[in-house]
C-alpha positions in Angstrom: 55.4 -1.8 67.3 52.3 -0.4 65.6 48.8 -0.8 67.0 46.7 -3.7 65.8 43.9 -2.4 63.4 40.3 -3.4 64.1 38.2 -4.5 61.1 36.2 -1.4 59.9 33.3 -3.6 58.8 33.1 -5.3 62.2 33.3 -2.2 64.3 30.3 -0.8 62.4 28.2 -3.9 62.8 29.0 -5.1 66.4 28.9 -3.5 69.8 30.4 -4.7 73.1 28.3 -4.4 76.2 29.6 -3.4 79.6 29.7 -7.0 80.7 31.8 -8.0 77.6 29.1 -9.6 75.5 29.0 -8.9 71.7 25.7 -7.7 70.2 24.5 -7.3 66.7 21.4 -6.0 65.0 18.8 -8.5 63.7 18.4 -9.0 60.0 15.4 -8.1 57.8 14.9 -4.5 59.2 16.2 -2.6 56.1 13.6 -2.6 53.4 10.1 -3.8 52.5 8.9 -2.6 55.9 5.3 -1.8 54.7 4.7 -5.6 54.4 5.9 -6.4 57.9 3.7 -6.0 61.0 4.5 -3.4 63.6 5.2 -6.0 66.2 7.6 -7.8 63.9 9.4 -4.5 63.2 9.7 -3.7 66.9 11.1 -7.2 67.6 13.6 -6.7 64.8 14.8 -3.4 66.4 16.2 -5.3 69.4 19.8 -6.4 69.5 20.9 -10.0 69.4 23.8 -11.5 71.4 26.4 -13.2 69.3 26.9 -16.9 70.2 28.6 -20.0 69.2 31.5 -20.2 66.7 30.7 -16.8 65.3 31.7 -15.2 68.6 35.3 -16.3 68.3 35.6 -15.1 64.7 34.1 -11.7 65.6 36.3 -11.3 68.7 39.3 -11.9 66.3 38.0 -9.2 63.9 37.5 -6.8 66.8 41.0 -7.7 68.2 39.6 -8.9 71.5 41.6 -12.2 71.2 
């Protein structure tokens, strides 16, 4: 039987930590950066943990379920 393919879009956007959590980058860090404060830009650089109903959908895209 062939291998199950992972969604190409999902594997570019999400990372799995060593403990199995799924992280994603925060939004609003792509353009119009000159209008945002340095502290806001630093905060947006940090990763976010995926929670709630989104987690199950993302696990399915990444073939974890």
